[in-house]
C-alpha positions as CSV (number, residue, x, y, z in Angstrom):
1,M,-24.2,8.9,-0.9
2,K,-23.7,9.0,-4.6
3,Q,-20.3,9.5,-6.2
4,D,-21.3,12.8,-7.9
5,Q,-22.2,14.2,-4.4
6,I,-18.6,13.5,-3.3
7,Y,-16.5,14.2,-6.4
8,P,-15.6,16.5,-8.0
9,Q,-16.3,19.6,-6.0
10,D,-16.3,18.4,-2.4
11,V,-12.9,16.6,-2.2
12,T,-10.1,18.3,-0.2
13,V,-7.1,17.2,1.8
14,D,-9.3,17.3,4.9
15,T,-11.9,15.0,3.5
16,P,-12.2,11.9,5.7
17,L,-10.9,8.7,4.2
18,E,-14.3,7.1,4.5
19,I,-15.7,9.8,2.1
20,L,-12.7,9.5,-0.3
21,N,-13.2,5.7,-0.4
22,L,-17.0,6.2,-1.1
23,S,-15.9,8.1,-4.2
24,N,-14.6,4.8,-5.6
25,K,-18.1,3.2,-5.5
26,D,-19.1,1.7,-8.9
27,T,-15.7,2.5,-10.5
28,L,-12.6,0.6,-11.6
29,M,-11.1,1.3,-8.2
30,E,-13.9,-0.6,-6.5
31,S,-13.7,-3.4,-9.0
32,L,-10.0,-3.8,-8.3
33,G,-10.4,-3.6,-4.5
34,M,-8.5,-0.3,-4.1
35,E,-8.7,1.8,-0.9
36,Y,-7.1,5.1,0.2
37,T,-5.3,4.6,3.6
38,S,-3.9,8.1,4.2
39,V,-3.8,11.5,2.6
40,K,-2.1,14.8,3.3
41,M,-0.9,17.6,1.2
42,G,1.5,16.2,-1.4
43,E,1.3,12.6,-0.2
44,I,-1.4,9.9,-0.5
45,C,-1.3,6.2,0.2
46,G,-3.6,3.3,-0.6
47,K,-3.8,-0.4,-1.0
48,M,-5.1,-2.9,-3.5
49,I,-6.1,-6.5,-3.1
50,V,-4.2,-9.1,-5.0
51,D,-6.7,-11.8,-6.1
52,R,-8.5,-13.1,-9.2
53,R,-9.7,-9.5,-10.0
54,T,-6.1,-8.2,-10.3
55,H,-4.3,-11.3,-11.6
56,Q,-3.0,-11.9,-15.1
57,P,-3.6,-15.4,-16.5
58,A,-0.5,-16.9,-14.7
59,G,-1.9,-16.0,-11.3
60,L,0.4,-13.0,-10.7
61,L,-0.5,-9.4,-10.1
62,H,-1.1,-7.8,-13.5
63,G,1.1,-4.8,-14.4
64,G,-1.9,-2.9,-15.6
65,A,-3.5,-3.2,-12.1
66,K,-0.3,-1.8,-10.6
67,L,-0.5,1.2,-13.1
68,A,-4.2,1.6,-12.3
69,L,-3.3,1.9,-8.5
70,A,-0.5,4.4,-9.3
71,E,-2.8,6.6,-11.5
72,T,-5.6,6.4,-8.9
73,L,-3.4,7.6,-6.1
74,A,-1.8,10.4,-8.2
75,G,-5.2,11.5,-9.4
76,M,-6.8,11.7,-6.0
77,G,-3.5,13.3,-4.7
78,S,-3.9,16.1,-7.2
79,A,-7.6,16.3,-6.7
80,V,-7.3,17.2,-3.0
81,M,-4.8,19.9,-3.9
82,V,-6.9,21.9,-6.3
83,D,-10.3,23.5,-6.2
84,L,-12.3,21.0,-8.3
85,R,-15.0,23.6,-8.8
86,E,-12.5,25.5,-10.9
87,Y,-10.2,22.8,-12.3
88,S,-10.3,19.3,-13.6
89,V,-7.5,16.8,-12.9
90,V,-6.8,14.4,-15.8
91,G,-4.0,11.8,-16.1
92,F,-1.6,12.8,-18.9
93,Q,1.2,10.2,-18.7
94,V,1.7,7.0,-16.7
95,S,4.8,4.8,-16.7
96,G,6.1,2.1,-14.5
97,N,8.9,-0.3,-13.9
98,H,7.7,-3.6,-12.6
99,V,10.5,-5.1,-10.6
100,G,8.6,-7.7,-8.7
101,T,5.2,-9.4,-8.3
102,V,3.0,-11.1,-5.8
103,Q,0.3,-13.7,-6.0
104,Q,-2.0,-12.9,-3.1
105,G,-2.6,-10.5,-0.2
106,F,-2.3,-6.7,-0.7
107,V,0.0,-4.3,-2.3
108,Y,0.5,-0.8,-0.9
109,G,1.0,2.4,-2.9
110,F,3.0,5.3,-1.6
111,A,2.6,8.5,-3.7
112,N,4.6,11.7,-3.3
113,I,4.3,14.8,-5.4
114,L,7.6,15.7,-7.2
115,H,6.3,18.8,-9.0
116,K,3.3,21.0,-8.3
117,G,2.9,23.4,-11.1
118,K,0.0,25.6,-12.3
119,N,-0.8,23.2,-15.1
120,T,0.9,19.9,-14.2
121,H,1.5,17.7,-11.2
122,V,4.2,15.0,-11.4
123,W,4.0,12.1,-8.9
124,N,6.2,9.3,-7.9
125,I,4.4,6.1,-6.7
126,D,6.2,3.2,-5.1
127,I,4.2,0.0,-4.8
128,K,5.3,-2.5,-2.2
129,D,4.2,-5.9,-1.0
130,E,3.1,-6.7,2.5
131,N,6.8,-7.2,3.5
132,G,7.8,-3.8,2.2
133,R,9.5,-5.2,-0.9
134,L,9.4,-2.9,-3.9
135,I,7.1,-4.3,-6.6
136,S,6.8,-1.3,-9.0
137,T,7.9,2.3,-9.2
138,C,5.7,4.5,-11.3
139,R,5.6,8.1,-12.5
140,V,2.3,9.9,-13.2
141,T,1.8,13.3,-14.7
142,N,-1.6,15.0,-14.2
143,M,-2.8,17.9,-16.2
144,I,-4.7,20.6,-14.2
145,I,-7.2,22.1,-16.6
146,P,-9.5,25.1,-15.9
147,R,-13.2,24.2,-16.1
148,K,-15.2,26.0,-18.7
149,K,-17.7,28.4,-17.1
């Protein structure tokens, strides 16, 4: 199944995780080893591998990879909440506080919507290591833009 057959118009909160994960094929998300692990209205979780693909030169998880995970989760979280035949979801602002790091294994992102407006969605994303230790806390704002007909 090709990505454009899955995304944008066919993604909903009821879309099976296997299909959501297929939407990552041939994207940054696949390159960084990201995977969605659960989704429901206003909440989405995922994981990302920590290895050479996501390291900075010192062998630690790169802050940009953490922000990419946060924006990915918030983006898909918003995507499943709107009719993508009518609206586009685009990241508008991303910020993060990196309070820890890891060298290997996985990190897990837990995203919760804080504000669901007509034109904006604001998400909080906490990224934790395999022991549940906070690694980063991020905020993402998505714009919800009507598609031109």
